[in-house]
C-alpha positions, 0 to 999 in steps of 0.5 A: 537601054545600054545604048542610051547609057553609052551615048550619055556616057560619051556626052558627059566625057565630051562635055568634060573634055569640052571643058578641059579644052575651054581651059588653058593651064598656065602653070608652065609660064615663067611668071607663075613658076617664080611666084610659086617658088617665092611663096614656097620659100615663105612657107606655102605649101603647094595644093591642087590649084593651078593657074589657068585661063578660062574662056569665059572668066579669064584668068583663075585657078582650076583644081587638079583633083575633085573637091568636097564640101568642107575641103581647105582649098588654100592656106596662105602663111602670114609671110606671104601676106601684104599688110601695113605691117609689111609696110612699116618693116620696109625702108618706108616705115621710118617716114610713116612713123614721123609723118604728121598728120599720120597717113592712113592705112590705105595710103601706106599700102598704096605708097609700098605698091607704087615704090616697089612696082618702081624698084622693079628687079630690086623688089623683094615682091617682084614675083607677085607684082609681076602677076598683078593687072597692069591696068584695071577696069573699074569706072575709077579708071574710065573716061568721062564720056563712058562713065555718063553712060552708067545708069543712076545710082552707079554714075553718081557712085562712080563719079564720087570714087574718081573724086575720092582717088583724086583727093587722096592724091592731092592730100598725100602729095607732101608725103610723097615729096618727104620720101625723096631721100630714098629715091634718085629720081624725083618722087613726082614721077614715081608717085604720080596719079596714074601710079596711085590709081593703079595702087588704089585699084590693086587694093580695092579689087584684090585685098582680103578682110583682116583686122589689125590693131590700131597703130599711133603712126596711122590715122583712125581709118580701120587697118583691115586689108591684106593682099593675098598673093595666089589666093587672089587669082580665085575668081567670084560666083554669086552661086558659091559659099566659102568660109574664109578667115585668118586663122590665129593658131595656123597663122595663115589666111584660109578658105574653105569650100562649102560645095563640090568641085570637079577635077579640072574645073575652075574653083570659085569663091563668093566676094559677097552677095553684090549685084552687078552695079557694085561688082562693076564699081568695086571689081571691074566686072560683070557676072552673067545671070547674077541672082542679086541683080536688079534694075534701080527705079528713080523716084523722077520715073515714077512720078512721070505716070502720076498727074501733077494736079493730084492735090495729094501729091506732095503728102504722098511723096512726104510719107514715102520719103519719111518711111524710106520708100523712095529708095532701093525701088527695083525690078528683079528677076522674080518681077517688081520688088515689094517696095516698088509696088508699095510705093506705087500703091501709096501714089494710086490712092484716090482722093477718098482712099488717102487716109488708108495710107498706113495700111498701103505701106503695110502691104494691105489691099486697099481697092481693086481699083488701086491694085489694077492702077498699081499693076498697070503703071508698074508695067508701064514703068517696066516698059519705058525702062526696056526702051531706055535700056535699048536706046543705051544699048544702041548708043554704046554700039555706035561708040564702039565703032569709034577707034578712039573709045576704050572697047573693053570699057564700053563692052562692060557698060554694055554687058550691064545693060544686057543683063538689065534688059533680061531682068526687065523682059522677065519682069515684063513677062511676069507683069503680063501674066499677073494682068491676065490672071487679074482681069 
């Protein structure tokens, strides 16, 4: 027994040492030293979190002491936060206040980031700007040929986002030109499209929610953004629960952890219960084994498995559409969703069962034949999606060989499809077991 405990203890120590070796403390780096000093000057009290590089998540924050559930892990004073209030108190303020029609809070923040980045050494926010990513991996920054590889409905959302940023740029050009008196250089070279794209991504990926009162100098879009230096180094984990909010009493943005964290481990927060498509769209990364992830099934895919000669086909489709059963049909880690099975159950109704469609929508068993057909078609759809996913993965593999294609963007699409493949294979296994149990 003693020997066994000794080996276990050594294994634990090795594992702890390995995780420590997989982590590189970055506190000594000049940009982080300058950032910490800058934050301290604004009232930030040092805590147990240190910037580090992790082998699996990249840059993040590790703890130098064990954390318990209920611990306050970070408290960032209001002076450290970058909000529309910060923008209005800068030299941009008077231009924003007199511009008609009013700019949105988002445009104001984007303009401030672009102007401060252009100011370089003269910027009061330089220590923060120096640790921001220079480029982003969100689909809004991707080439068209990589965006087209994305699965629906993500592809559509990514294209809409690209259009949104382009429209934002076009509609803001006149306002950018009005700022010319502030700059020696032409505003067209400072506030160009790539600068706006960078600023938009910074806000979209890094802001925390903080509601501000409505100001007349801004348009009616909600003013809910705050950039939080240092705090925004915390990475996402879908399994973590935290309490995060602005505290009116302490006038600080605070995060409280709801779980334990060992010394020298990475500290995570949760950005929300997002699936991988949402994480990629909004933040530019994919989470491995994400419990919230699922594979979407389009209505077109469903209809491949039902004969067009079925006289009640259009009526069935109308019923599904009216009851919102043609959207959000998915395969997850626990197999086909109830919504997907229900939609297929309605489409599988025989002519003499059609009047039972209300019962089918409620999940009632209509007949053994209907149940079996639903299960068979669900299995066929699952295998079709597996083949389709493998085909796209092969396509990505070939594209990666071409040095002209952006490998990091392709790697993200590949990671997304590899996760989808794992979900579909798990679903196929579950369906196979269900079929065996039914026969």
